[in-house]
Structure formats: C-alpha cells, structure tokens
C-alpha positions in Angstrom: -12.7 -60.2 -8.9 -15.3 -57.7 -7.7 -12.8 -54.9 -7.6 -11.8 -55.7 -11.2 -15.4 -55.8 -12.3 -16.1 -52.4 -10.7 -13.0 -50.9 -12.4 -14.2 -52.3 -15.7 -17.7 -50.9 -15.2 -16.2 -47.5 -14.3 -14.0 -47.6 -17.4 -16.9 -48.4 -19.6 -19.0 -45.6 -18.1 -16.2 -43.2 -18.6 -15.7 -44.3 -22.2 -19.4 -44.1 -22.8 -19.5 -40.6 -21.3 -16.6 -39.4 -23.6 -18.4 -41.0 -26.5 -21.6 -39.0 -25.8 -19.7 -35.8 -25.2 -17.3 -36.2 -28.2 -19.8 -34.7 -30.6 -20.2 -31.5 -28.6 -16.4 -31.3 -28.0 -15.7 -31.7 -31.8 -18.4 -29.2 -32.6 -16.9 -26.7 -30.1 -13.4 -27.2 -31.4 -14.5 -26.6 -35.0 -17.0 -23.8 -34.6 -15.9 -22.0 -31.4 -12.3 -22.6 -30.3 -10.8 -22.6 -33.8 -12.5 -19.4 -34.9 -11.6 -17.6 -31.7 -7.9 -18.6 -32.0 -7.9 -17.6 -35.6 -9.5 -14.2 -34.7 -6.9 -13.6 -32.1 -4.1 -14.4 -34.6 -5.6 -11.9 -37.1 -5.7 -9.2 -34.4 -1.9 -9.0 -34.4 -1.4 -9.7 -38.1 -1.7 -8.1 -41.6 -3.6 -10.2 -44.0 -6.0 -9.8 -47.0 -7.2 -13.4 -47.6 -4.1 -14.1 -49.7 -0.9 -15.7 -48.5 0.2 -16.1 -44.9 -0.7 -13.6 -42.1 2.3 -11.4 -41.2 3.0 -10.1 -37.7 1.7 -6.5 -37.3 2.0 -5.9 -33.6 -0.7 -3.6 -32.1 -1.3 -1.7 -35.3 -4.9 -3.1 -35.7 -5.8 -2.3 -32.1 -4.7 1.3 -32.6 -6.6 1.5 -35.9 -9.8 0.3 -34.3 -9.5 2.6 -31.2 -8.9 5.7 -33.5 -11.4 4.8 -36.2 -14.3 7.3 -36.2 -16.7 5.0 -38.0 -16.2 2.3 -35.4 -17.1 4.7 -32.6 -20.0 6.0 -34.6 -21.4 2.5 -34.9 -21.0 2.0 -31.1 -22.9 5.2 -30.6 -25.6 3.9 -32.9 -25.9 0.8 -30.8 -26.7 2.9 -27.7 -29.1 5.0 -29.8 -30.8 1.8 -30.9 -31.0 0.5 -27.3 -32.5 3.7 -26.0 -35.3 3.2 -28.6 -35.6 -0.6 -28.7 -35.5 -1.6 -25.1 -38.4 0.5 -23.9 -40.4 -0.4 -27.0 -39.9 -4.1 -26.8 -40.2 -4.2 -23.0 -43.5 -2.3 -22.8 -44.9 -4.3 -25.7 -43.8 -7.6 -24.2 -45.4 -6.7 -20.8 -48.7 -5.8 -22.5 -48.6 -9.0 -24.5 -47.9 -11.1 -21.4 -50.7 -9.4 -19.5 -53.1 -9.8 -22.4 -52.1 -13.5 -22.8 -52.7 -14.1 -19.0 -56.2 -12.6 -19.2 -57.2 -14.8 -22.1 -59.4 -17.8 -21.2 -59.4 -19.5 -24.6 -57.0 -19.6 -27.5 -53.8 -18.9 -25.5 -51.7 -21.3 -27.5 -52.9 -19.9 -30.8 -52.2 -16.3 -29.8 -48.8 -17.1 -28.4 -47.8 -19.0 -31.5 -49.1 -16.2 -33.7 -46.8 -13.7 -32.1 -43.9 -16.2 -31.7 -43.9 -17.1 -35.4 -42.2 -13.7 -36.0 -39.1 -15.1 -34.2 -38.8 -17.8 -36.9 -39.3 -15.4 -39.8 -36.3 -15.1 -42.1 -34.6 -11.7 -41.6 -34.3 -11.1 -45.4 -38.0 -11.8 -46.0 -39.4 -9.5 -43.3 -36.8 -6.8 -44.0 -38.0 -6.6 -47.6 -41.6 -6.5 -46.5 -41.1 -3.7 -43.9 -39.0 -1.7 -46.4 -42.1 -1.6 -48.6 -44.5 -0.9 -45.7 -42.4 2.1 -44.4 -41.3 3.4 -47.9 -42.1 7.0 -48.8 -45.1 5.9 -50.9 -45.9 2.8 -48.8 -49.1 1.9 -46.9 -47.9 3.4 -43.6 -47.3 6.9 -45.1 -50.5 6.6 -47.1 -52.5 5.9 -43.9 -50.7 8.8 -42.1 -51.4 11.3 -44.9 -55.0 10.2 -45.3 -55.9 10.5 -41.6 -53.4 13.1 -40.3 -52.2 15.0 -43.3 -48.4 14.3 -43.1 -45.9 11.6 -43.9 -42.7 10.4 -42.1 -39.4 9.8 -43.9 -38.9 6.5 -42.1 -35.7 5.5 -43.8 -34.6 8.8 -45.4 -34.1 10.8 -42.2 -31.2 10.2 -39.7 -33.7 10.8 -36.9 -36.3 8.2 -37.9 -34.1 5.6 -39.6 -32.9 4.0 -36.4 -36.4 4.2 -34.9 -37.7 2.4 -37.9 -35.2 -0.4 -37.5 -36.1 -0.5 -33.7 -39.8 -0.9 -34.6 -39.0 -3.8 -37.0 -36.8 -5.6 -34.5 -39.5 -5.1 -31.8 -42.1 -6.7 -34.0 -39.7 -9.7 -34.3 -39.0 -10.2 -30.6 -42.1 -9.0 -28.8 -43.6 -12.5 -28.8 -40.4 -14.2 -27.6 -39.9 -11.8 -24.7 -43.6 -11.7 -24.0 -43.6 -15.5 -23.5 -40.7 -15.2 -21.1 -42.6 -12.6 -19.0 -45.8 -14.7 -19.2 -44.0 -17.7 -17.8 -42.7 -15.6 -15.0 -46.1 -14.2 -14.2 -47.5 -17.7 -14.0 -44.8 -18.6 -11.5 -46.0 -15.9 -9.0 -48.2 -17.5 -6.3 -51.8 -16.3 -6.5 -51.9 -16.1 -2.7 -49.7 -13.0 -2.8 -52.3 -11.2 -4.9 -55.1 -12.4 -2.6 -53.2 -11.0 0.4 -52.7 -7.7 -1.4 -56.4 -7.6 -2.3 -57.3 -8.0 1.3 -55.1 -5.1 2.2 -57.0 -2.9 -0.4 -54.3 -2.8 -3.2 -55.7 -2.1 -6.6 -54.6 -3.7 -9.9 -52.1 -1.0 -10.8 -50.5 -1.1 -7.3 -50.3 -4.9 -7.5 -48.6 -4.7 -10.9 -45.9 -2.2 -9.8 -45.4 -3.5 -6.2 -45.8 -7.3 -6.8 -45.6 -8.3 -10.4 -42.7 -6.2 -11.7 -40.5 -6.9 -8.7 -41.1 -10.6 -8.8 -40.3 -10.6 -12.6 -36.8 -9.4 -11.9 -35.0 -12.5 -13.1 -37.1 -12.5 -16.4 -36.4 -8.8 -16.8 -32.7 -9.3 -16.4 -32.8 -12.1 -18.9 -34.6 -9.9 -21.4 -32.2 -7.0 -20.9 -29.2 -9.3 -21.5 -30.8 -10.7 -24.7 -31.7 -7.2 -25.9 -28.2 -5.8 -25.3 -26.7 -8.8 -27.1 -29.1 -8.3 -30.0 -28.3 -4.6 -30.2 -24.6 -5.3 -30.8 -25.6 -7.9 -33.4 -28.0 -6.0 -35.6 -27.1 -6.5 -39.2 -29.7 -7.8 -41.6 -32.2 -4.9 -41.2 -29.5 -2.2 -41.5 -27.8 -4.0 -44.4 -30.9 -4.6 -46.5 -33.0 -1.6 -45.7 -30.7 1.4 -45.1 -27.2 0.2 -45.9 -26.0 2.0 -42.8 -27.4 5.4 -44.0 -28.5 8.0 -44.1 -25.3 9.8 -42.9 -24.2 6.6 -41.2 -27.1 6.9 -38.7 -27.8 3.2 -38.9 -24.3 2.0 -39.4 -24.0 -0.9 -36.9 -20.7 -2.6 -35.8 -21.5 -5.8 -37.8 -22.1 -3.7 -40.9 -18.7 -1.9 -40.4 -17.1 -5.3 -39.9 -18.7 -6.7 -43.0 -17.7 -3.7 -45.2 -14.1 -3.9 -43.9 -13.7 -7.6 -44.4 -15.5 -8.2 -47.7 -15.5 -4.9 -49.5 -12.2 -3.4 -48.3 -10.6 -6.9 -48.0 -9.3 -6.1 -44.5 -10.3 -9.0 -42.3 -7.7 -8.2 -39.7 -9.5 -4.9 -38.9 -12.8 -6.7 -38.7 -11.4 -9.4 -36.3 -10.0 -6.7 -34.0 -13.4 -4.9 -34.1 -15.1 -8.2 -33.2 -12.9 -8.5 -30.0 -13.5 -4.9 -29.1 -17.3 -5.2 -29.6 -17.3 -8.4 -27.5 -15.5 -6.6 -24.6 -17.8 -3.6 -24.8 -21.0 -5.6 -24.9 -19.8 -7.8 -22.0 -19.1 -4.6 -19.9 -22.5 -3.2 -20.7 -24.2 -6.4 -19.7 -22.2 -6.6 -16.4 -23.1 -3.0 -15.6 -26.8 -3.5 -16.5 -27.0 -6.6 -14.3 -25.3 -4.7 -11.4 -27.9 -2.0 -11.7 -31.1 -3.9 -12.1 -30.6 -7.5 -10.8 -32.0 -8.2 -7.4 -32.4 -11.4 -5.4 -36.1 -12.1 -5.2 -37.7 -14.8 -3.0 -41.2 -16.0 -3.5 -42.8 -16.5 -0.1 
C-alpha cells in the first residue's frame, strides 16, 4: 500500500510539473521552434508570400554570400561596434562610479538613467532626429559657441556615430547598473589592503576594480554585440540606411528584402547568416577577454 501511495504521489508531482511547464513549452513551440523551422524551410525555397514554397536548393545561400549590400551591412555593424562599445562602456563605468560615490538619492538617479531603457524606440528616434538635425539645437549650440555645425545625419562619416550616440544614451543606465552591482560585490577589505600598500585611487581602479569586474564586462560585451547586429529602429526612422548605405544595418536589409521586394526567402537566409556571424563574434570576444576571477 505504501509503495502504491508513493507511486501515486510521484505521478501527481510529475503531472503537476508538466502542468506548470506546459505554458512555457507551448510558448516555445509557437514563438521559437515553429519560426526557426519555418525559416530553415525558407532558406532552401523560393516563395513570395503567395502559394506554396518551392524547393530552390542552395540558391538563396549563394545569393546572400555574393550580395554586396549584405556584406556592406555587416561592415556597418563592425563600424557601429567600434564607435558604440567604447562610448557605452566608458559612460557606463563613469555612471557606476558616480552612483557608488553618491550618499543620497541613489535610487532616484539610477531610475532616471534606467528609464531610457523603457523608452519606445520610435519616440526617442523622432526626438533625436530633431535634436541632431541641421537646424536643431545641437548644431545651434555648436555654431553659437564654436562657429561650426556638424552634418550629423547627412554625412557618411557622422551618420553612424550619431546612431551610436543615440543607442548609448538608451543603454548607459542599464549597463551602468550592471557594473554598479559588480562594484558592490567587491569586498572592501581588498581596497583597504591596497591602501595600506600605498596604492592610489587610479591604481586601485585599474588593478583591482576592472579585473574583478570581468564577468560584468563580458556580459556587457555580449549584450552590446547582440544589440549591434539588431539595430533597426534608429536607422530605419532617422537615416533610412543612408547616406550612401553608411547606416544600412542587416535588419534593415532584411526588412527591405522581405516587405519591399517581397523576397522573404532571401531575408530568412540572411537571418541565419547573421545569427552565425554574431555567434562567432561573441565566442571570439569571450575567448579574448573572459577570465576566471576569484574574490579572496
């Protein structure tokens, strides 16, 4: 009887576990597994939203690998990362250090910066397009105090920098809070020992703080690389990929191919290629900067 009871209880627990996890399983099947399978089918098909997909072999893969605009968009991603990652990392470190020095109002300051993370992309893109426009307040300030203006969105040189500045504004609070939490996890005794040895604040920062923030830095790098390959709203609304395709991002190329040229199979193949490239970049980055750090 006892054995039967234990078996019944195990069966009930198993059933309850499947019941709790069924929502997640159904969600994953609908919004992850099904889209991925459909995307892989489109990779090897010819289809324009009408009728049934027809087998097309490796034609779409060859098209993507030989498409100049696709590789231009990938190059633009790396240009964006060269500008964005130093900007957002330095700004986030300064924000975290400033937040750590505050004695009062930390929650208010943190939320004030973090609110940008929740701002709708369409809304802040429109606002920044006005701020950085040729006759906007930014150029008015520059002309009044320094006697020159900058073609923020009209120059291939500055257009991507402008988008990097906008995205930095959005994520500096988010990344800064990640670094701030890492700084709080560092034992104060380490700094006290360094102070006894005569280390100043700058030396402590580069020899203690930054090395012990390695896991947070790796996390920020992964998030930043993932974001770089997913930039769309800012480029779509502000520059449209111009001038001269200097801000053409992979997602913008995919959007134009799928919904303007009615070629979703090309976009699906691009999506797989971008996923592979971004994954490789993340793996290489982690190999280069990730270190095992022990707090002692």
